[in-house]
Structures are given as C-alpha cells and as structure tokens.
N, C-alpha and C positions, 0 to 999 in steps of 0.2 A: 504494500500500500504506500502511496505517495500522497502527502498533503502539501499543497502549495498555497501561498498567499503573497500579495503585493500591497504596498502602501506607497505614499508619496515620498517615503524615505528609503525604502529598499525592498528586496525580494527575499522570501524565506521558504524553506521546504523541509519536510521531515520524511525520512524513509523508515517504514515500520514493517514488522512482521507480526504475526499473531501473538508472539511471546513478548514483544516490546519494541523499543526503538532501536534501529540499526545505526542511523546517522542523522545529524542536523546539518543544515547549511544555510547561510544567509550572506547577503552582500548589500552594500549601499548602491543606490542608483547611480549610473554614470550621468554626466552632465546632460547629454542629449536625451536620455531616457526620462528625465524630469518633465519633458514636454509631451510624453506619450499619454494618450487617453487611458482611462482605467482599464478598459477592455484589453488594450495592448500590454499594459503592465502585468495583468493577470496571466496573459499568454506568455509573456517573458519569464514569469516565475516558473511556468510549466517547462519551458524550453531549458531554463537554467538547471532545473532539477534533473531532467533527462540527460543533459550533457555531462553533468558531474557524476551521475550514478549510472552511466551507460554500461559499465562493466557488471553491474548488478541486474539491470533491467532489460538489456538487449536480448531478444530471443525468449523472454519470459512474458507470461500473461499476468497483468497486474491491474489494480484499480487506482485511478488518480482522482483525488478529491480536491475540489476548488470551491471557494465561497462566492464565486462569480457565476451566477446561473446562466448567463448568456453564452458562456464558453461551450456549453453543451450543444448549442446550435451553430457553432462556428463552421462545422463541416458541411452544412447545408446552405451556407450563405452564397449568394451569387456574386456579390461585389465585395472584393477584398483588396486591401492595399498591398503593395509589393512586399512589405515586411510580413504581413499576415500570410500571404501566399508562400513565401520562403519558409516560414515557420511551420505551416501546414505540411509542406513537402517533407520537412525534417520529422514531424510527428508520425508520418506514414510508416516510418521504419520500426515503430513500436506497436506491440499488441496490448492495448489497454482499453479499459472502459472509463469514461469520464463521468463522475458523479458529483452532484451538487451537495455541499456540506455547509450549512449556514455559518456565517462568520461568528455569530455569538457562541456557537457550539465548538468552534475551532480553538479550543484551549491549548492544544499542542503547539500551534503556530504562534500564539500570543507569547509563548516563552522565548521565541526567537527574536522578538522585537525589542 
C-alpha cells in the first residue's frame, strides 16, 4: 500500500505492508512546483512515491491511496496538459488501483508534514 499527499509546502508518501510501515519519504516543493495547481501537486506526490520505491513496486500489484478524489478520474480525462500526459505514461508501467482516502483520515501522512 502506498499513501501519498501534497501540500503547498511539499510532497509526502508512506509505503506500508499489512504488518506496518516499510518507509516514509517527503520533500519540499521545488520553486517551479509552487505554481502547480492542487491536482498536479497530488499527481506529483504519486509520481514521487513510485520513482523512489520503484524497486519495491515495479512488477507488483498494489493499492495507492490519495486524498484527492479527482485523481481517480484522471485516466478518463480527454484534455490533459503535457506534464499530466508525461506522468500518465510513467504510471502505465505500474499495476495499481487508485483509491480515495479522505484527508482527515490520513493520519499516517500528517506525521510526514
């Protein structure tokens, strides 16, 4: 399981198994990322998590949880910007299901901030 979150300050993610936490990761936003809309920041958090934990996740089926409901519908959008299209191509390499997890229930990621 991977939990991701983004804020106007940074990106955070947690890699978990049924028995507990495997790893945490977070980083501050880069200068240009501070101009991203919320939707793109949440997607950036997903891409960040998959890149740093590729060795754990590539070739495995897993569930990815986000507190941004509209990310679930990203794959069916007709109009995407270049960044979103590039990131969607990257995501196609992974076998995951995307689930909505309300932000208020996302206690794990609040520890990263």
